[in-house]
C-alpha positions as CSV (number, residue, x, y, z in Angstrom):
1,S,50.6,-164.3,57.0
2,D,53.4,-166.5,55.6
3,E,55.6,-163.5,55.1
4,G,55.1,-162.3,58.6
5,G,55.9,-165.8,59.9
6,D,59.2,-165.9,57.9
7,D,60.2,-162.5,59.2
8,G,59.4,-163.6,62.7
9,A,61.5,-166.7,62.3
10,R,64.5,-164.7,61.1
11,A,64.2,-162.3,64.0
12,G,63.9,-165.1,66.4
13,D,67.1,-166.6,65.1
14,G,68.9,-163.3,65.9
15,V,70.2,-162.9,62.3
16,S,70.0,-159.4,60.9
17,P,69.5,-159.0,57.1
18,L,72.3,-156.4,57.1
19,E,74.9,-158.9,58.3
20,T,74.2,-161.3,55.4
21,S,74.5,-158.5,52.8
22,P,77.9,-158.4,50.8
23,E,77.9,-154.6,50.9
24,A,78.1,-154.8,54.7
25,V,81.4,-156.8,54.7
26,K,84.4,-154.5,54.9
27,A,88.2,-155.1,54.3
28,M,88.9,-154.8,58.0
29,D,86.6,-157.8,58.6
30,E,88.9,-160.0,56.4
31,F,92.3,-158.4,56.6
32,E,94.4,-157.2,59.5
33,F,96.6,-154.1,59.0
34,R,100.2,-155.0,60.0
35,G,102.2,-152.0,58.8
36,T,103.5,-149.9,55.9
37,V,106.4,-150.6,53.6
38,R,108.2,-147.5,52.3
39,A,110.7,-147.9,49.4
40,A,113.3,-145.4,48.3
41,H,111.7,-144.9,44.9
42,K,108.3,-145.3,43.3
43,I,107.0,-148.9,43.5
44,R,106.3,-150.7,40.3
45,G,105.4,-154.1,41.9
46,F,105.8,-156.3,44.9
47,A,105.7,-160.0,45.9
48,F,105.6,-161.9,49.2
49,A,108.5,-164.2,49.9
50,P,107.5,-167.9,49.9
51,F,108.7,-168.4,53.5
52,R,108.2,-166.9,56.9
53,E,110.8,-165.5,59.2
54,R,111.4,-166.8,62.7
55,G,108.9,-165.4,65.0
56,G,106.2,-165.2,62.3
57,G,107.5,-162.2,60.3
58,I,107.1,-161.9,56.6
59,R,109.4,-160.6,53.8
60,I,108.3,-158.5,50.9
61,V,110.3,-158.0,47.7
62,V,109.6,-154.6,46.1
63,A,110.5,-153.6,42.4
64,S,111.1,-149.9,42.1
65,S,111.0,-147.5,39.1
66,T,114.8,-147.3,39.1
67,N,115.1,-150.9,38.0
68,A,116.1,-152.0,41.5
69,L,114.9,-154.7,43.9
70,E,114.5,-154.1,47.7
71,V,113.7,-156.7,50.3
72,H,111.8,-155.5,53.4
73,S,111.1,-157.4,56.6
74,L,107.8,-156.9,58.4
75,P,108.0,-158.5,61.9
76,R,105.1,-159.9,63.8
77,P,103.5,-157.8,66.5
78,P,104.5,-158.6,70.0
79,K,102.4,-160.9,72.1
80,G,99.7,-159.1,74.0
81,A,99.7,-156.2,71.6
82,H,97.2,-157.6,69.0
83,G,96.6,-155.0,66.3
84,A,99.7,-152.9,67.0
85,I,101.3,-151.3,64.0
86,V,104.9,-152.4,63.3
87,T,107.6,-150.8,61.1
88,A,109.1,-152.5,58.1
89,E,112.9,-152.5,57.7
90,R,114.8,-152.8,54.5
91,V,117.0,-155.9,54.8
92,S,118.8,-155.8,51.4
93,S,118.7,-154.2,48.0
94,L,119.8,-155.2,44.5
95,D,120.4,-151.9,42.7
96,M,123.8,-152.5,41.1
97,Y,122.9,-154.5,38.0
98,G,120.2,-152.4,36.5
99,H,120.2,-148.9,35.0
100,P,117.5,-146.6,36.4
101,T,116.9,-144.9,33.1
102,G,117.6,-145.5,29.4
103,I,121.2,-146.2,28.4
104,R,122.8,-143.4,26.4
105,S,126.3,-144.8,25.6
106,V,128.3,-148.0,25.7
107,S,132.0,-148.4,25.1
108,L,134.6,-151.2,25.3
109,S,138.1,-151.2,26.6
110,S,141.1,-151.8,24.2
111,E,141.3,-155.5,25.0
112,D,137.5,-155.9,25.0
113,S,137.4,-157.2,28.6
114,L,135.6,-154.3,30.2
115,A,132.5,-152.3,29.1
116,C,131.2,-149.0,30.3
117,T,127.5,-148.1,30.1
118,V,126.1,-144.7,30.9
119,S,122.5,-143.7,31.6
120,R,121.7,-140.2,32.7
121,S,123.7,-139.9,36.0
122,V,124.6,-143.5,36.5
123,V,127.8,-145.1,35.2
124,K,128.4,-148.9,35.4
125,I,131.6,-150.9,34.6
126,W,131.0,-154.5,33.5
127,N,133.1,-157.6,33.1
128,V,132.3,-158.7,29.6
129,A,133.4,-162.4,30.1
130,N,131.0,-163.2,33.0
131,R,128.5,-160.3,32.5
132,A,129.1,-159.1,36.1
133,C,128.8,-155.5,37.2
134,L,132.1,-154.4,38.8
135,R,131.3,-150.8,39.6
136,S,128.2,-148.7,39.8
137,L,128.4,-145.1,40.7
138,T,126.6,-141.8,40.4
139,A,128.1,-139.0,38.4
140,Q,127.5,-136.3,41.0
141,A,129.2,-132.9,41.5
142,S,131.4,-132.5,44.6
143,Q,130.3,-130.1,47.3
144,G,133.5,-128.2,47.0
145,G,133.2,-127.5,43.2
146,S,131.4,-124.7,41.5
147,N,128.2,-126.7,41.8
148,K,127.5,-126.2,45.5
149,S,124.2,-128.2,45.4
150,G,126.0,-131.4,44.5
151,A,123.5,-132.1,41.7
152,S,124.0,-135.1,39.4
153,Y,125.5,-134.7,35.9
154,Y,123.5,-135.9,32.8
155,C,126.0,-138.1,30.9
156,L,125.7,-138.5,27.2
157,C,128.9,-140.2,25.8
158,S,131.9,-142.2,27.2
159,A,135.2,-143.7,26.2
160,F,138.1,-145.6,27.9
161,L,141.3,-143.7,28.3
162,P,144.7,-145.4,27.4
163,G,145.5,-148.1,29.9
164,N,141.8,-148.9,30.5
165,T,142.1,-147.7,34.1
166,H,140.0,-144.6,33.6
167,V,136.8,-143.6,31.7
168,I,136.0,-140.2,30.4
169,L,132.5,-138.9,30.1
170,G,130.8,-136.0,28.3
171,T,127.8,-134.4,30.0
172,R,124.8,-132.4,28.9
173,E,126.1,-129.5,31.1
174,G,129.3,-129.3,29.0
175,H,131.6,-130.9,31.5
176,L,134.3,-133.6,31.0
177,I,134.5,-136.2,33.8
178,V,137.3,-138.7,34.4
179,I,136.4,-141.7,36.5
180,D,138.8,-144.2,38.1
181,V,137.7,-147.7,37.3
182,A,139.4,-149.4,40.3
183,S,137.9,-147.1,42.9
184,G,134.8,-145.8,41.1
185,D,135.6,-142.2,42.1
186,I,135.5,-139.1,40.0
187,V,139.1,-138.0,39.9
188,R,139.0,-135.2,37.3
189,T,136.3,-132.7,36.3
190,E,136.9,-130.3,33.4
191,E,134.0,-127.9,34.1
192,K,132.5,-126.0,31.2
193,A,134.7,-127.7,28.6
194,H,131.9,-126.6,26.3
195,D,129.1,-124.1,26.6
196,G,126.6,-126.7,25.4
197,A,125.8,-130.4,25.6
198,I,128.7,-132.7,24.6
199,W,126.9,-135.0,22.1
200,S,129.9,-137.0,21.0
201,L,133.6,-137.7,21.7
202,D,136.2,-139.9,20.2
203,L,139.7,-141.1,21.3
204,R,142.7,-141.7,19.1
205,Q,145.2,-144.0,20.6
206,G,148.8,-142.8,20.2
207,R,151.8,-145.0,19.5
208,G,154.0,-143.5,22.3
209,E,153.1,-143.0,25.9
210,G,150.9,-140.0,26.6
211,A,150.4,-139.4,22.8
212,A,146.6,-140.0,22.9
213,S,144.2,-137.3,21.6
214,L,140.6,-136.6,22.4
215,V,138.1,-134.8,20.3
216,T,134.7,-133.5,21.5
217,G,131.7,-132.1,19.6
218,S,129.1,-130.0,21.3
219,A,125.9,-128.0,20.7
220,D,127.9,-124.8,21.1
221,K,129.1,-125.3,17.4
222,L,132.6,-126.1,18.5
223,V,134.9,-129.1,18.0
224,K,137.7,-129.2,20.6
225,Y,140.9,-131.1,20.7
226,W,142.2,-132.4,24.1
227,A,145.6,-133.8,24.9
228,V,145.3,-136.9,27.2
229,E,148.4,-137.0,29.4
230,S,149.3,-139.7,31.9
231,G,149.9,-138.9,35.6
232,R,152.4,-136.1,36.0
233,E,155.7,-137.2,37.5
234,G,156.3,-133.8,39.2
235,G,152.8,-133.4,40.5
236,D,152.1,-131.8,43.8
237,D,150.5,-134.9,45.3
238,E,150.1,-138.5,44.7
239,E,146.7,-138.1,43.1
240,S,148.0,-135.9,40.3
241,Q,150.8,-138.5,39.6
242,R,148.4,-141.4,39.4
243,H,145.5,-140.1,37.4
244,P,145.5,-138.8,33.8
245,T,144.6,-135.3,32.8
246,V,143.1,-133.6,29.7
247,E,144.3,-130.3,28.4
248,H,142.7,-128.2,25.7
249,T,144.9,-127.7,22.6
250,R,142.9,-126.7,19.5
251,T,139.4,-125.5,18.6
252,L,137.5,-125.9,15.3
253,Q,134.5,-123.5,14.7
254,M,131.5,-124.9,12.9
255,S,128.4,-123.2,11.5
256,D,125.9,-125.4,13.2
257,D,125.5,-127.6,16.2
258,V,127.9,-130.6,16.1
259,M,126.0,-134.0,16.3
260,C,128.9,-136.5,16.0
261,V,132.7,-136.5,15.6
262,R,135.0,-139.3,14.7
263,F,138.7,-139.9,13.8
264,S,139.8,-142.0,10.8
265,H,141.8,-145.1,11.4
266,S,144.9,-144.2,9.4
267,T,148.2,-144.2,11.4
268,D,149.9,-141.8,9.0
269,P,149.6,-138.3,10.4
270,E,149.4,-136.8,6.9
271,K,146.5,-139.0,5.9
272,R,144.6,-138.9,9.2
273,L,141.2,-137.3,8.9
274,L,138.5,-135.9,11.2
275,F,134.8,-136.3,10.4
276,V,132.3,-133.9,11.8
277,A,128.5,-134.2,11.4
278,A,126.5,-131.0,11.9
279,L,122.9,-130.1,12.3
280,D,122.7,-129.0,8.6
281,S,122.5,-132.7,7.5
282,T,126.1,-132.6,6.1
283,I,129.4,-134.3,7.0
284,K,132.5,-132.2,6.9
285,V,135.9,-133.9,6.5
286,F,139.1,-132.1,7.7
287,F,142.7,-133.0,7.8
288,D,143.6,-133.9,11.4
289,D,147.0,-132.2,11.5
290,S,146.1,-128.8,10.0
291,L,142.3,-128.8,10.3
292,K,142.2,-127.8,6.7
293,F,138.8,-128.5,4.9
294,F,138.9,-131.5,2.6
295,L,135.4,-132.7,1.7
296,S,131.8,-132.0,2.3
297,L,129.4,-135.0,2.1
298,Y,125.8,-133.9,1.5
299,G,122.8,-136.0,0.6
300,H,121.0,-136.7,3.8
301,K,117.6,-135.0,4.2
302,L,117.8,-134.9,8.0
303,P,120.7,-134.5,10.4
304,V,123.3,-137.3,10.5
305,L,123.4,-139.0,14.0
306,A,126.1,-141.6,13.5
307,F,128.9,-142.6,11.1
308,D,132.1,-144.5,10.9
309,S,134.9,-145.3,8.5
310,S,136.3,-148.6,7.5
311,S,139.7,-149.7,8.7
312,D,141.4,-148.8,5.4
313,D,139.6,-145.4,5.3
314,S,138.4,-146.1,1.8
315,I,134.7,-145.7,2.6
316,L,132.5,-144.0,5.2
317,A,129.1,-145.2,6.2
318,S,126.6,-142.7,7.7
319,G,123.0,-142.9,9.1
320,G,120.7,-140.3,10.4
321,A,117.2,-139.2,11.2
322,D,116.0,-139.8,7.6
323,K,116.2,-143.6,8.1
324,S,118.8,-144.0,5.3
325,I,122.3,-145.4,5.2
326,K,124.8,-143.8,2.8
327,I,128.1,-145.3,1.7
328,W,130.6,-142.6,0.7
329,G,133.9,-142.8,-1.1
330,L,136.6,-140.9,0.7
331,D,138.7,-140.2,-2.4
332,F,136.3,-137.8,-4.1
333,G,133.3,-137.7,-1.6
334,D,131.0,-139.5,-4.0
335,T,128.0,-141.6,-2.9
336,H,128.4,-145.3,-3.7
337,R,125.0,-146.4,-2.6
338,T,122.0,-145.4,-0.5
339,M,120.4,-148.2,1.5
340,Y,117.1,-148.4,3.4
341,G,115.9,-150.9,5.9
342,H,115.3,-149.2,9.3
343,E,111.8,-147.9,10.0
344,D,113.0,-145.0,12.3
345,S,116.0,-142.8,12.9
346,I,119.4,-144.5,12.9
347,T,121.1,-143.8,16.3
348,D,124.6,-145.5,16.0
349,L,126.8,-147.2,13.4
350,R,130.0,-149.2,13.8
351,F,132.3,-151.0,11.4
352,V,133.9,-154.4,12.1
353,R,137.6,-153.9,12.1
354,R,139.6,-155.0,9.0
355,T,136.3,-155.6,7.1
356,R,133.7,-153.5,5.2
357,N,130.8,-154.9,7.2
358,F,129.1,-152.7,9.8
359,F,126.3,-152.7,12.4
360,T,123.6,-150.2,12.8
361,C,120.9,-149.6,15.5
362,S,117.8,-147.6,15.3
363,K,114.8,-146.3,17.2
364,D,112.8,-149.1,15.6
365,R,114.2,-151.5,18.3
366,T,116.4,-153.5,15.9
367,V,120.1,-154.0,15.2
368,R,121.1,-154.8,11.6
369,F,124.3,-156.1,10.0
370,W,125.2,-154.8,6.6
371,D,127.7,-155.7,3.8
372,G,129.4,-152.5,2.7
373,D,130.8,-154.1,-0.5
374,K,127.7,-155.7,-1.9
375,F,125.3,-153.2,-0.3
376,N,123.1,-156.0,1.2
377,Q,121.6,-156.5,4.6
378,I,123.0,-159.6,6.2
379,L,121.2,-160.0,9.5
380,L,118.3,-158.5,11.4
381,L,118.6,-158.8,15.2
382,R,115.5,-158.3,17.3
383,G,115.2,-158.4,21.0
384,H,115.1,-154.9,22.4
385,A,111.8,-153.7,23.8
386,S,112.4,-150.0,23.1
387,E,114.7,-147.6,21.2
388,V,118.3,-148.8,20.7
389,N,120.7,-145.9,21.3
390,C,124.3,-147.2,21.1
391,L,126.6,-150.0,19.9
392,A,130.0,-151.3,20.7
393,V,131.8,-153.8,18.4
394,S,134.7,-155.9,19.7
395,G,138.1,-155.7,18.0
396,N,137.9,-159.1,16.3
397,G,134.1,-158.8,15.7
398,S,133.3,-161.8,17.9
399,F,130.6,-160.0,19.8
400,V,128.5,-156.8,19.7
401,L,127.0,-154.8,22.6
402,S,123.8,-152.9,22.1
403,A,121.9,-150.8,24.7
404,G,118.9,-148.5,24.6
405,M,115.9,-147.0,26.4
406,D,114.7,-150.4,27.7
407,R,117.7,-150.3,30.1
408,Q,119.1,-153.5,28.6
409,V,122.6,-154.3,27.5
410,R,122.4,-157.1,25.0
411,V,125.4,-159.2,24.0
412,W,125.3,-160.6,20.4
413,E,127.9,-163.3,19.8
414,R,129.1,-164.5,16.4
415,T,128.4,-168.1,15.6
416,N,129.5,-170.6,13.0
417,D,126.0,-170.9,11.5
418,I,125.7,-170.2,7.7
419,V,123.5,-167.2,6.8
420,F,121.5,-167.4,3.5
421,L,120.7,-163.9,2.4
422,E,117.7,-164.9,0.3
423,E,116.1,-166.7,3.2
424,E,116.7,-163.8,5.5
425,R,115.2,-161.4,3.0
426,E,112.2,-163.6,2.4
427,R,111.7,-163.9,6.2
428,E,111.9,-160.1,6.6
429,L,109.4,-159.6,3.7
430,E,107.0,-162.0,5.2
431,E,107.1,-160.3,8.6
432,M,106.6,-156.9,6.9
433,F,103.6,-158.2,4.9
434,D,102.1,-159.8,8.0
435,K,102.5,-156.5,9.8
436,V,100.8,-154.6,7.1
437,D,97.9,-157.2,7.0
438,G,97.6,-157.1,10.7
439,S,97.2,-153.3,10.8
440,R,94.2,-153.6,8.4
441,R,91.9,-155.4,10.8
442,E,88.2,-154.8,11.3
443,E,88.9,-153.1,14.6
444,N,90.5,-150.2,12.7
445,T,87.4,-149.8,10.7
446,A,85.3,-149.7,13.8
447,D,87.6,-147.0,15.3
448,A,87.3,-145.0,12.2
449,L,83.5,-145.1,12.3
450,M,83.6,-144.1,16.0
451,Q,85.9,-141.2,15.2
452,A,83.7,-140.1,12.3
453,Q,80.7,-140.2,14.7
454,R,82.5,-138.1,17.2
455,D,83.4,-135.5,14.5
456,G,79.8,-135.3,13.3
457,E,76.7,-136.9,14.9
458,D,75.9,-140.1,13.1
459,G,78.4,-139.1,10.5
460,L,75.9,-136.6,8.9
461,D,78.1,-133.5,9.4
462,A,81.0,-135.2,7.6
463,D,79.0,-136.0,4.4
464,E,79.7,-132.5,3.1
465,D,83.4,-133.2,2.7
466,D,83.0,-136.7,1.2
467,N,83.8,-135.5,-2.2
468,E,87.1,-134.2,-1.1
469,K,88.2,-137.3,0.8
470,P,89.4,-140.5,-0.9
471,H,87.0,-143.4,-0.6
472,S,89.5,-146.1,-1.2
473,E,93.2,-146.8,-1.2
474,A,95.4,-148.0,-4.1
475,A,94.2,-151.4,-5.4
476,V,97.7,-152.9,-5.1
477,K,99.3,-154.9,-2.3
478,K,103.0,-155.4,-1.8
479,S,103.8,-159.1,-1.9
480,V,106.7,-161.4,-2.5
481,L,105.8,-161.7,-6.1
482,S,105.8,-157.9,-6.7
483,V,109.2,-157.5,-5.0
484,S,110.7,-160.4,-7.0
485,S,109.3,-158.8,-10.2
486,G,111.0,-155.6,-9.2
487,D,114.3,-157.5,-8.8
488,R,113.7,-159.0,-12.3
489,I,113.3,-155.5,-13.8
490,M,116.4,-154.3,-12.1
491,E,118.4,-157.3,-13.3
492,A,117.1,-156.8,-16.8
493,V,118.1,-153.1,-16.8
494,E,121.6,-154.0,-15.6
495,M,122.0,-156.7,-18.2
496,A,120.8,-154.4,-20.9
497,D,123.3,-151.7,-19.9
498,K,126.1,-154.3,-19.9
499,E,125.1,-155.5,-23.4
500,T,124.8,-151.9,-24.7
501,K,128.4,-151.2,-23.5
502,E,129.7,-154.4,-25.2
503,I,127.9,-153.5,-28.4
504,V,129.5,-150.0,-28.4
505,S,132.9,-151.3,-27.7
506,F,132.6,-154.0,-30.5
507,R,131.6,-151.3,-33.0
508,K,134.5,-149.1,-32.1
509,L,136.8,-152.1,-32.5
510,Q,135.4,-152.9,-35.9
511,E,135.8,-149.3,-37.0
512,E,139.4,-149.3,-36.0
513,R,140.1,-152.6,-37.7
514,G,137.9,-152.0,-40.7
515,G,136.0,-155.3,-40.5
516,D,132.4,-156.1,-41.3
517,N,132.0,-159.0,-38.8
518,K,128.6,-159.1,-37.1
519,R,128.4,-159.6,-33.4
520,A,126.7,-162.8,-32.3
521,P,123.5,-162.2,-30.2
522,N,123.7,-162.6,-26.5
523,P,122.0,-165.9,-25.4
524,M,121.3,-164.4,-22.0
525,L,119.0,-161.9,-23.7
526,F,117.4,-164.7,-25.8
527,G,118.8,-163.2,-29.0
528,M,117.0,-159.8,-28.5
529,D,118.6,-156.4,-28.4
530,P,118.6,-154.6,-25.0
531,P,115.5,-152.4,-25.4
532,S,113.4,-155.3,-26.7
533,Y,114.6,-157.5,-23.8
534,V,113.6,-154.9,-21.3
535,L,110.2,-154.6,-22.9
536,W,109.8,-158.4,-22.9
537,I,110.5,-158.5,-19.1
538,L,108.0,-155.7,-18.5
539,R,105.4,-157.5,-20.4
540,S,106.0,-160.7,-18.4
541,V,105.1,-158.9,-15.1
542,K,101.5,-159.2,-14.2
543,S,99.4,-156.0,-14.4
544,V,98.4,-156.4,-10.8
545,D,102.0,-156.4,-9.6
546,L,103.4,-153.9,-12.1
547,E,103.0,-150.7,-10.2
548,Q,104.3,-152.2,-6.9
549,S,107.2,-153.7,-8.7
550,L,108.2,-150.3,-10.2
551,L,108.1,-148.7,-6.7
552,V,110.9,-151.1,-5.7
553,L,113.3,-149.6,-8.3
554,P,116.0,-147.2,-7.1
555,L,116.4,-143.8,-8.8
556,N,119.4,-144.7,-11.0
557,H,117.5,-147.8,-12.3
558,V,114.5,-145.6,-13.0
559,E,116.6,-143.3,-15.1
560,R,118.0,-146.2,-17.2
561,L,114.5,-147.7,-17.6
562,M,113.2,-144.4,-18.9
563,H,115.9,-144.5,-21.5
564,Y,114.8,-147.9,-22.8
565,L,111.2,-146.8,-22.8
566,I,112.1,-143.9,-25.0
567,V,113.9,-146.2,-27.4
568,N,110.9,-148.5,-27.6
569,L,108.6,-145.6,-28.2
570,R,110.8,-144.5,-31.1
571,R,110.4,-148.0,-32.6
572,H,106.6,-148.0,-32.1
573,K,106.9,-151.0,-29.8
574,G,104.7,-151.5,-26.8
575,V,103.4,-148.0,-26.9
576,E,100.5,-148.5,-24.4
577,L,102.7,-150.2,-21.8
578,C,105.6,-147.8,-22.2
579,A,103.3,-144.8,-21.9
580,K,101.6,-146.3,-18.8
581,I,105.0,-147.0,-17.1
582,S,106.4,-143.6,-18.0
583,V,103.5,-141.7,-16.5
584,F,103.5,-143.8,-13.3
585,L,107.3,-143.4,-12.8
586,I,107.1,-139.6,-13.3
587,K,104.3,-139.4,-10.7
588,A,106.1,-141.6,-8.2
589,H,109.5,-139.9,-8.5
590,Q,108.4,-136.4,-9.5
591,A,110.5,-134.5,-7.0
592,Q,113.8,-136.4,-7.7
593,I,113.3,-136.4,-11.5
594,V,112.5,-132.7,-11.6
595,A,115.6,-131.9,-9.4
596,N,117.9,-133.8,-11.8
597,R,118.9,-131.5,-14.6
598,T,120.2,-134.4,-16.8
599,M,116.7,-135.7,-17.1
600,M,115.2,-132.6,-18.7
601,T,116.1,-133.5,-22.3
602,P,114.9,-137.1,-22.0
603,L,111.7,-135.9,-20.4
604,R,110.9,-133.5,-23.2
605,E,111.5,-136.2,-25.8
606,L,109.4,-138.6,-23.8
607,Q,106.6,-136.1,-23.6
608,T,106.7,-135.6,-27.4
609,L,106.9,-139.3,-28.1
610,V,104.0,-140.2,-25.7
611,R,101.8,-137.6,-27.2
612,K,102.6,-138.5,-30.7
613,Q,102.3,-142.3,-30.3
614,T,99.2,-142.2,-28.2
615,T,97.6,-139.8,-30.7
616,E,98.4,-142.2,-33.5
617,I,96.9,-145.1,-31.5
618,R,93.9,-143.0,-30.7
619,D,93.4,-142.1,-34.4
620,T,93.9,-145.7,-35.4
621,V,91.4,-146.9,-32.8
622,G,88.9,-144.2,-33.9
623,F,89.3,-145.2,-37.6
624,N,88.8,-148.8,-36.8
625,L,85.7,-148.0,-34.6
626,A,84.3,-145.9,-37.4
627,A,84.9,-148.7,-39.9
628,I,83.2,-151.3,-37.6
629,R,80.2,-149.0,-37.2
630,I,79.9,-148.7,-41.1
631,V,80.2,-152.4,-41.5
632,T,77.6,-152.9,-38.8
633,R,75.2,-150.4,-40.4
634,K,75.6,-152.0,-43.8
635,K,74.9,-155.4,-42.4
636,E,71.8,-154.1,-40.6
637,E,70.6,-152.5,-43.9
638,R,71.1,-155.7,-45.8
639,L,69.2,-157.7,-43.2
640,N,66.3,-155.3,-43.3
641,Y,66.2,-155.5,-47.2
642,E,66.2,-159.3,-47.1
643,E,63.3,-159.2,-44.6
644,K,61.3,-157.0,-46.9
645,S,62.0,-159.2,-50.0
646,L,60.8,-162.3,-48.2
647,K,57.6,-160.6,-47.2
648,D,54.4,-162.3,-48.6
649,I,53.4,-160.3,-51.8
650,W,49.8,-161.7,-51.7
651,S,49.1,-160.5,-48.2
652,D,47.6,-157.2,-49.4
653,L,45.2,-158.7,-51.9
654,G,41.6,-158.7,-51.0
655,K,41.8,-155.6,-48.8
656,I,39.5,-152.7,-49.5
657,S,41.5,-149.5,-49.8
């Protein structure tokens, strides 16, 4: 047959069907094994060099998990030994410039020329001007110390000592380590300075030589003072004369773990303060000389992770795990303003010297610049790929260093470009809205259906709980218009408050002078009184954007708005709108309003007014509906009568009954 002839032809050619099958081809048929390249750490990637070595060898560049690069040389097998396995040799490595793990701390020297970055057990000293790494060392215990194994220390915080020749580190094991910048060696180790992890340390530069002080805060609920002394002149050896020492002087006992400590900037010993943030979400303020308690700043819902005071020690800014920034007055410990902007925990906060502007960084991968006087966000700096852990601001504010878990140290330099706050805010809002819109894609719906199908086959098992689950979300969407409407409401409340104060002061002045002069209406309020002006602004907001606009209002503006709503309800003005807004605000801010005792009396009056006014409106509407029904019934009866009167009276004649 033809098939038999074809098979015979193939067999006659000497070609086997197995040799032409792709499954029969193996890697050894196409590639030749040359050798194995072994790196010092786990390999993340590799690449071949674009050139060959003399003799036919190749070079391979390997990227390791420790953020380092290694170059390996793989020589060509010798002649006559085809297929022999050769050994790769490491030619060079580039491990000085990158941190192997996330960076925990960054600090600047007094003249802002050197920077120290710390990540787990690696410490690096950088030249800020040319961005070059000067020293890279491992914080490792010596064999002769108490730690016989020579294990590495886990470093958490750092600071330059006076003279900028040494750096002091705080570790998770509770040790204090002093490193010589010139040699890169560990010259002092204060073992077991604390029984817990040293989360924070701060250095106060003294006026005289050897007058610097160091304060450390630890998880062992202790705050310790250390005297930083320069090299001892009468030391036993040359090392003790050349390197500084730290000696424990005082201890402050706290009730909870210490998260952060900081000195104030005052040079007067009697006015110098110590700030301590504990795990109980409070900030305690003590006098530095006597450690006498001065103030307790409470208001954060979660522990405070970072804070700093202005150069004049008039305000203190703090940020924590509750994503909020609070501005405190240091005269009486009052809260000036609470600001929001970060989407995750705030990890560090630093003021710019001789100003009230400060920088913050967060786990949301951003660095933000704030105005502490006007309580506005000035800039939003993006660029980090992971959490940002620490900040360092130069003395003149010309640049800022930020570092985080992405192992990057970013330098942000000040420019002469003009920043328009309105444009920055609009850009941020647009990005936020785009982010919200992007998260509501159809893929999310498909994922939800797949999850429901996994929970119950074909979604039948989940039908029993359909009545308990919401079938839709709120029919509102945050937009630029709703946010701008919220700003208009806030501005109207502030103008109404200002006008009310001026009216009260004018009346007092008239009572004192005994005059009957009438005050001219304010043209900014279009001749209306404050409550009527607020109601007019509320009516001008579209009903679609009303609820979202009210959510933008801070709590103090909500309280003032409730006051004007009560006044309008007393006057029987805008009852439906005032009742609707009152109920929505109470639902949205129920916890804060109930916790505020000053709102109890207005809430009772508001409850009475809303019930009374809505009952009157309901009665009026019911009366009008009843009247309309009566008029309609009368009209129908009249139409029926007219139809009967127009009926043909001769139509029944001629019929047999």
